[in-house]
Steps between C-alpha positions, in 0.01 A plus 500: 500500500565843643867464402402406143262798483772732632748356234248557220432861625876569520558355156219717356639810664850422364357454150304827545817679613685372185209618279497839670877531478484413128223749436688772690816414309320518167324829598835646617660390178219651291522824702870515464475435120226773474707744698799425279308537181348829627846631595647396168212663318544824706879501412423463131245777525760717663733433211230586248414817691872600498510428123190725437658771719811481291294539186341809645837638610635442138209713365565771753873498419423513128281802552772667695750427217275636226354798671794748482538449122144438388287658768484837338323362197295213643364655816150646490265510205522668162266784451445418135496171306714669236797579738821479294790270593753635736862523378683182614837682496379739768402221720837329477656789693282406799657161530672431829870400516395162636323432173823497301670170399848415622632592158356853529209452265197713586140377494305538166162655524241360266164665426222300338191676377223249579263691272712481184769239575777765446815444700772750596819447685762731646878470468544134464743230425218259428452359151182571318382130526539520881297815514238336284479193742474734797216681334311180417552366850365817652200514276415135554538532884276808510228332285503193737573625850445872516309639792503866599611409855758254393810719522829435324577169334827327408543309172800305357378444139830383354628336815790757527359860502268552798269796476280656768198699369206696609180615317373856455122482531218738408167544653319180586833315509548481123872414421666762281884462501737246655837635625773250576855512627750219441679348792843341520458118487828436678394696808131425499528261799687745720290791376159335545522195729733618771301819576175286485643275771566796725192692419248304718499215744392188320357356824331684786727583791267328749547173299880519470538610865688814396760308293561652164320293232784498258707297752209243508424478132672404171359714214555408143382716209502353153369581162212304327764275336640406833819695489591639846508873517578484872573204736639463851866452541469178699150357445382247758273208423150554626172311480301818552496743203261736323489648155333805339517667162572869459279558196590868451864449569602301197296211638786408722462191716562543872573201718532535874631206701501490889844430628527231775558774758170657405310187574605509868476882532159568353236545767299209390775278605674226313303206366469248781721201471339158441356350821461166335795343685370629829154377421628164384704473822192582710294240308772235528548580868129461557493172319799392696334595827185319386709193431662521834167543673354203313798289599469623860130436494562136383758456773258633758238254370749214502610597855139519611446145362811374659406649835151343473674166434726571789201554733339182378821310540576629844144423605539144389840474658355622828179302481668157453739504798246671714245231421759232593589680821131532594431136416781345700461759785136403536603131487738549790262723695208251473727199579428325177864385465492120585867460576820691591625467147188662356524786751872549403406493135228758554742725687762461225249604230398805705870596523560441130207702391594775744850508339334544156291785631812655651686469175213659312474787747881553482477525119223756510672705766829496314324600176323788679840621638672468155219702348573780740883469434577342834748212502563401866791261424798498738737222410790350683754238390358155550523151366235441249465123535358489852243761412394302197484175688283655772267642231475162329409335829242767560347441150518119516153450639349712230693307236389173661140610492532567127678160447814672386850379570766745605862449416794722580874528430660782697857633522546570873809726442308791334470823701310812391408834655122452470200509727404158633126587504522619139671169395227304674225694338669478160539117520147449645346691206714305248408167654132593512516595133678181417240286687209676332634467145682170541192311584419215747748217514782708358841584629653840593875532516683771683873553446753749634841524331779748427487676166811726474462781758138414571298235677247336264177382645278304265146357539397246236160355439347241266220721366449626144766768535483872414505617138776740393244774434367478856834477693508871576126549530455248785712722734236781468243548777155331456620307197412127497578280205224234485618139456333158520637445857478856634225589743392824644757739635555865588748579223732659758738225583757537216476878516590491864787263419653738246452800730670325794787365284559844354496653852779255607712582195411191295344406177233260373424317170324204369645201311388165381540228757661165395172333586316707248349736745602847616816588685486817704851637562592744780855655508633637840841674510748297716671660802793264445534480115813282531419126526651310799630163407462340842119553496317225324148586374231302676229325310170433661218302357163541659252222419263510787261225362339460846376861462364442157136407501 
């Protein structure tokens, strides 16, 4: 009962351990997934921050481009709302050499009177329709987006002539005049984007670890139609990108993507790899260990049951011969034997039962030694037939008491380097097993013959035989296969047989006997594997009917 309670408790603990492991695996997976999502979100946020920083840098760069040419007429506030237009030609002389196009064309200054809609231009190569489109674009942008603190703005009204403009304001921020300077479309990327990339760090230094941001980022600048104004030379695929719109810089679209190197260098660290394989391995390992524990628990329970059966069997095996010994010893001590033959019979029974006890004790002692790994077998070359004949004579009274006939056929020429005591114990156990399972009135046949380089010892009975499924199991300790003829036993006899045979270099197996019962086969290696023709195998038949009651 206590063993069953312990088994239930152990099983419950194992199931609880599996549940806890599963819960921990789920929590770890959820935590890893949350960490990964947080890291990926932070990386996308970094890309978005870099994109907005690029937009701010584009605005600052645009201000730096426009200030030398337009700063004199857009800075400060007009003292009068009727301030006249400045001469555009005079402003063209303030243009920087960098503002020139590769073909030598100089920027065109355009002045738009926001009060009257009048437009003036300096020395120009622009057609009148182009100037009109520039005027309309400036007027429209001022009406929609003007703020006194806005600064300069870049427009591309016809898709080919970019113009940067600023607004002259009066008191209270009222717009008076817009002054614009055309830029060279062919060099707009190098004139605007490249300085913007260098103007400010797109990511804080403490985030990049001191590594320049431009080596970690791919920056693409494109117009609203999607045409790239600037793109990296070798863009790298990235899952982490941010976008921002430069509204006052021609509404350019800025896309910043984190390069793979940036993902590992950013101080937040790379997104953690999936731990699912590790967690699955942990869970599978736990399930495997649980399975092993359950199998081991069942084996322990089976072993406990077998040992209980062993104790019961040994108790019965001891009680029966001890009762016989006590009975006939009391008969002799009290003088109840009426004749000399009765006294001799009582003494013979005491000897027989003592031999049974000795055999049982020898089996238990050998099993205990084998469990500790001790095999005290010291063999020497000997003839097997005499040892077998002596053992048969020793077992004859026990067979006679069970009304079993012993027959033997022995080859007297066979020699083997085995221990005589081990051979005796092997045969006694096989004979005892045959008598138990063969039943009363049966016959047990012992044969010794040459089989190639081995001596083949067989013991046949007339019992029900051993099923194929049980022919290996019966050699295990404590295992007893119940049959109609079998009685109580210790379950150690056949286990001891296999141990002793293996210790002497032999092998065991079970076959079907010609009589329909079981044939137990023991193979011993021969010391003289070559047959000698002048030695004739002896055949002995033992039918001691007088000993059979």
